[in-house]
C-alpha positions as CSV (number, residue, x, y, z in Angstrom):
1,M,54.4,76.9,107.0
2,K,53.8,73.5,105.2
3,Q,51.3,73.8,102.7
4,R,49.5,70.8,100.3
5,P,50.9,71.0,96.8
6,S,48.4,71.6,94.5
7,A,48.2,70.2,90.9
8,N,49.8,73.7,89.4
9,R,52.9,73.1,91.5
10,G,53.9,70.0,89.4
11,A,57.0,71.6,87.7
12,G,58.2,72.7,91.0
13,F,57.8,68.8,92.1
14,V,59.9,67.8,89.4
15,F,62.4,70.0,90.3
16,S,62.6,68.9,93.8
17,I,63.0,65.4,92.2
18,A,65.5,66.6,90.2
19,F,67.7,68.3,93.1
20,S,67.3,65.9,95.5
21,L,68.9,63.1,93.1
22,A,71.6,65.6,92.2
23,A,72.3,65.9,95.7
24,L,72.8,62.6,96.0
25,V,74.8,61.9,93.5
26,S,76.9,65.4,93.9
27,S,77.9,63.5,97.9
28,V,79.5,60.7,95.9
29,Y,81.7,62.6,93.4
30,A,82.4,65.6,95.8
31,G,84.2,64.2,98.2
32,P,83.6,63.4,102.1
33,M,79.5,64.2,102.5
34,F,77.1,62.2,104.4
35,I,73.9,60.7,102.8
36,A,70.9,62.0,103.9
37,G,69.2,59.8,106.2
38,A,72.2,57.2,106.6
39,D,73.0,58.3,110.1
40,D,70.8,59.0,113.1
41,S,73.0,61.4,114.2
42,A,72.4,64.1,111.3
43,P,69.3,66.9,111.5
44,S,65.8,65.5,111.3
45,N,65.0,67.7,108.0
46,A,68.2,65.6,106.1
47,L,67.0,62.4,107.9
48,D,63.6,63.2,106.2
49,L,65.2,64.3,102.8
50,G,66.6,60.9,102.5
51,H,63.8,58.8,103.4
52,E,61.4,60.8,100.8
53,T,64.1,60.8,98.6
54,R,64.4,57.1,98.6
55,K,60.5,57.0,97.8
56,I,60.9,59.0,95.3
57,M,63.7,57.3,93.4
58,S,61.0,54.3,93.4
59,L,58.8,56.3,91.4
60,V,61.5,57.7,88.7
61,A,62.9,54.2,88.0
62,D,60.4,53.3,85.7
63,K,61.5,55.7,82.5
64,N,58.2,55.0,80.9
65,A,56.2,56.8,83.7
66,S,55.1,59.9,82.8
67,V,55.6,63.5,85.4
68,L,51.7,63.6,85.6
69,A,51.7,60.1,86.6
70,I,54.7,61.3,89.1
71,H,52.9,63.8,89.9
72,Q,49.6,62.1,90.9
73,K,51.3,59.7,93.1
74,A,53.1,62.2,95.1
75,E,49.9,64.0,95.2
76,T,48.9,60.8,97.2
77,D,52.1,59.7,99.3
78,Y,53.2,63.0,100.3
79,E,50.4,65.1,101.7
80,F,52.9,67.8,103.1
81,G,55.0,67.8,100.3
82,M,58.7,67.8,100.5
83,P,61.0,68.9,103.6
84,G,64.1,71.9,102.7
85,A,67.5,70.8,103.5
86,A,70.6,73.1,102.6
87,I,73.3,71.1,101.2
88,L,76.7,72.0,100.4
89,I,79.0,70.7,97.5
90,R,82.7,71.4,96.6
91,P,83.0,70.7,93.5
92,H,87.0,69.1,92.4
93,L,87.6,70.9,89.0
94,H,90.2,69.4,86.9
95,P,91.5,72.1,84.9
96,Y,92.9,71.4,81.1
97,K,96.5,71.7,80.7
98,I,98.0,75.1,79.0
99,E,101.2,75.9,77.5
100,P,103.0,77.5,80.2
101,S,104.7,79.9,78.0
102,L,104.5,81.0,74.5
103,G,107.1,83.6,74.4
104,E,107.4,86.8,72.2
105,P,107.2,86.5,68.5
106,P,108.9,85.6,66.2
107,A,109.7,82.4,67.4
108,T,113.1,81.1,65.4
109,I,114.6,77.9,64.2
110,E,116.6,77.3,67.7
111,D,113.5,78.2,69.8
112,L,111.3,74.9,68.2
113,I,114.2,73.0,69.2
114,S,115.0,74.1,72.5
115,A,111.7,74.3,73.3
116,A,111.1,70.8,71.8
117,K,113.8,69.4,73.8
118,D,112.4,70.7,76.7
119,R,109.4,69.1,76.7
120,I,110.4,65.5,75.9
121,E,112.9,65.4,78.8
122,S,110.2,66.9,81.6
123,N,108.0,63.9,79.9
124,Q,110.5,61.5,80.3
125,G,108.9,57.9,81.6
126,V,105.9,59.3,80.3
127,A,106.1,59.1,76.8
128,S,109.4,57.8,75.1
129,D,110.2,56.1,72.0
130,S,113.6,55.8,70.5
131,T,112.5,57.3,66.8
132,V,112.1,60.7,68.5
133,E,116.2,60.4,69.6
134,A,116.8,59.4,66.3
135,T,115.4,62.6,64.6
136,L,116.2,64.8,67.0
137,S,119.7,63.8,66.1
138,K,119.3,64.3,62.9
139,I,117.4,67.8,63.5
140,D,120.6,68.5,65.3
141,E,123.2,67.5,62.5
142,M,121.2,69.8,60.4
143,E,121.3,73.0,61.9
144,S,124.8,72.5,62.7
145,H,125.4,72.8,59.4
146,Q,122.8,75.8,59.2
147,R,120.5,73.3,57.1
148,I,117.4,74.3,58.4
149,S,115.5,77.7,58.0
150,Y,112.5,79.8,57.3
151,A,111.7,80.8,53.5
152,K,108.5,81.6,51.6
153,L,106.6,78.7,50.8
154,P,103.2,78.1,49.3
155,S,100.2,78.4,51.6
156,N,99.4,74.9,51.8
157,E,103.0,73.9,53.1
158,L,104.2,74.5,56.4
159,G,107.4,72.8,55.8
160,I,109.5,71.3,53.0
161,Y,112.7,69.0,52.5
162,N,114.7,69.6,49.5
163,K,115.5,66.1,48.7
164,I,118.9,64.6,47.2
165,C,118.0,61.6,44.5
166,G,120.1,61.0,41.5
167,G,122.9,61.6,42.6
168,K,122.6,65.2,41.6
169,K,123.7,67.4,44.6
170,T,123.3,71.0,42.6
171,G,121.6,74.2,44.1
172,K,122.5,75.2,47.6
173,R,118.5,74.2,48.7
174,I,119.2,70.5,47.7
175,G,119.3,68.5,51.4
176,T,117.9,71.3,53.2
177,I,114.4,71.6,55.2
178,N,112.0,74.9,54.9
179,L,109.9,76.0,57.5
180,H,106.8,78.6,56.1
181,L,107.6,82.0,57.5
182,R,104.2,82.0,58.9
183,L,105.0,79.0,61.4
184,A,107.3,81.9,63.7
185,S,104.1,83.3,64.3
186,I,101.6,80.3,64.6
187,A,104.6,78.9,67.0
188,V,103.6,81.5,69.3
189,A,99.9,80.9,69.3
190,V,99.9,77.3,69.7
191,G,103.1,76.9,71.7
192,R,106.6,75.9,70.0
193,P,107.2,72.8,71.3
194,L,104.0,71.6,69.1
195,A,105.1,74.2,65.6
196,A,108.5,72.1,66.3
197,C,106.6,68.6,65.1
198,V,106.7,70.3,61.4
199,L,110.3,69.9,61.8
200,F,109.9,66.4,62.8
201,H,108.1,65.7,59.6
202,E,110.5,67.3,57.6
203,A,113.8,65.5,59.3
204,G,111.8,62.5,59.0
205,H,111.8,62.4,55.1
206,A,115.8,63.7,55.3
207,S,116.3,60.7,57.7
208,D,114.3,58.2,55.2
209,P,116.5,56.0,53.0
210,N,114.0,54.8,50.9
211,I,112.6,58.4,50.0
212,C,113.9,58.3,46.4
213,H,112.7,54.8,45.4
214,E,109.2,54.5,47.3
215,S,105.9,55.6,46.7
216,V,104.4,59.2,48.1
217,E,102.3,56.9,50.5
218,D,105.3,55.5,51.7
219,V,107.2,58.7,52.0
220,E,104.7,60.8,53.6
221,S,103.4,57.9,55.7
222,F,107.0,57.8,57.4
223,A,107.4,61.2,57.5
224,F,104.2,61.2,59.7
225,H,105.3,58.6,61.6
226,R,107.9,61.0,62.9
227,E,105.3,64.1,63.4
228,Y,103.3,61.8,65.6
229,D,105.7,60.6,67.5
230,C,107.1,64.1,68.5
231,I,103.0,65.1,69.2
232,Q,103.2,62.1,71.8
233,A,106.2,63.1,73.1
234,I,105.4,66.7,74.0
235,Y,101.6,66.1,74.7
236,P,101.3,62.4,76.3
237,T,97.6,63.4,77.3
238,G,96.6,65.5,74.5
239,E,95.0,67.9,77.1
240,E,96.9,70.4,75.6
241,L,95.8,70.0,72.0
242,L,92.4,70.3,73.0
243,T,92.8,73.4,75.0
244,T,94.7,75.2,72.8
245,Y,92.1,74.6,70.3
246,Q,89.5,75.5,72.2
247,Q,91.3,78.9,72.9
248,L,91.3,79.4,69.5
249,N,88.2,78.8,68.6
250,N,86.8,81.3,70.9
251,A,89.0,83.9,69.5
252,A,88.3,82.7,66.1
253,Q,84.9,83.9,66.8
254,D,85.5,87.6,67.0
255,P,85.6,89.1,63.5
256,R,88.6,91.5,63.9
257,A,90.8,88.4,65.2
258,P,94.1,88.8,63.5
259,S,94.6,86.2,60.6
260,V,97.5,84.4,62.6
261,V,94.1,83.1,65.1
262,R,92.9,81.2,62.0
263,E,95.8,80.1,60.8
264,S,96.6,78.3,64.4
265,L,93.1,77.2,64.3
266,D,93.8,75.4,60.9
267,F,96.9,74.4,62.4
268,M,95.8,72.7,65.3
269,R,92.6,70.8,63.1
270,N,95.6,69.0,61.4
271,I,97.8,68.6,64.3
272,Y,95.0,67.0,65.7
273,Q,94.1,64.8,62.6
274,I,97.7,63.4,62.9
275,Y,96.9,62.6,66.7
276,R,94.0,61.1,66.7
277,T,95.5,58.0,64.4
278,G,97.0,57.0,67.4
279,G,100.3,56.2,65.4
280,D,98.4,53.3,63.9
281,D,99.9,53.1,60.3
282,Q,96.6,52.4,58.4
283,K,95.2,55.3,59.5
284,I,98.2,57.5,59.1
285,R,98.0,56.0,55.2
286,K,94.4,56.9,55.0
287,L,95.2,60.6,56.4
288,V,97.7,60.6,53.9
289,N,95.8,60.3,50.8
290,K,93.2,62.4,52.0
291,L,96.4,65.0,52.2
292,Y,98.1,64.5,48.9
293,N,97.5,63.7,45.1
294,S,99.3,60.8,43.5
295,D,102.2,62.9,42.4
296,G,103.1,64.3,45.8
297,T,101.5,67.8,45.7
298,P,99.3,68.8,48.4
299,S,95.6,68.6,47.6
300,S,94.6,70.7,51.3
301,P,96.1,73.0,53.2
302,G,96.8,70.2,56.0
303,A,99.9,68.7,53.8
């Protein structure tokens, strides 16, 4: 039975407007569907809905029109209210990408290198950079001479390159790369390919011919460019970064979450800071000055 809308049905009428407009918009974005009222072969209630909706759209076109004014005009124009119609919508969802396999802990140095190589190779033609291949060659060279290993490092350093300057080559650590022991666990939470980008940063230092002569800003900027190249080559669209960050952020809301979850979340924040520079040198230098003191010591956990 149809009934005349009364003054206290304003909320329901506004809902009808919103639903009708949403239905039309959905028909544009949800795939092949008819627009109500556009085809005489459509059911009569759909035709009515199309005609009435076009009238309502003219009512709400004025952004300054109040809900009360719209309701009052509707009371005058539509004596029997809005007709009903069943509208089926098939949404096309685009799930964000995730790392297909995180593997079991701990992640070895060999795991990091192999995972990075596999992902870069699978993205060939999407993201390519000659510096990526050069850095990988440096990593392979150092790994073949067993000059990359995990070690106990300060909590605010995920990696370090023990440089050679002044011709002094004494000590077993000189000319080596050390990665923080916790990175072996973080790599399982964020994915081995992404964790390998820390190794790209340190290998960047090892490849820098001016490491002993330039400023902290120059030296670290050079290494951060190599790290950015790694992130871009591994995740060209950045979708995995967003998905991984959100998953870890959700997990970190639980007070019982293990410490590696919060450590991995911090890692993702730092990776995103590098990614959002877009590889722009000025933006990278700005980030370096934020993360490092003038003497080269880290000023934050992101260094």
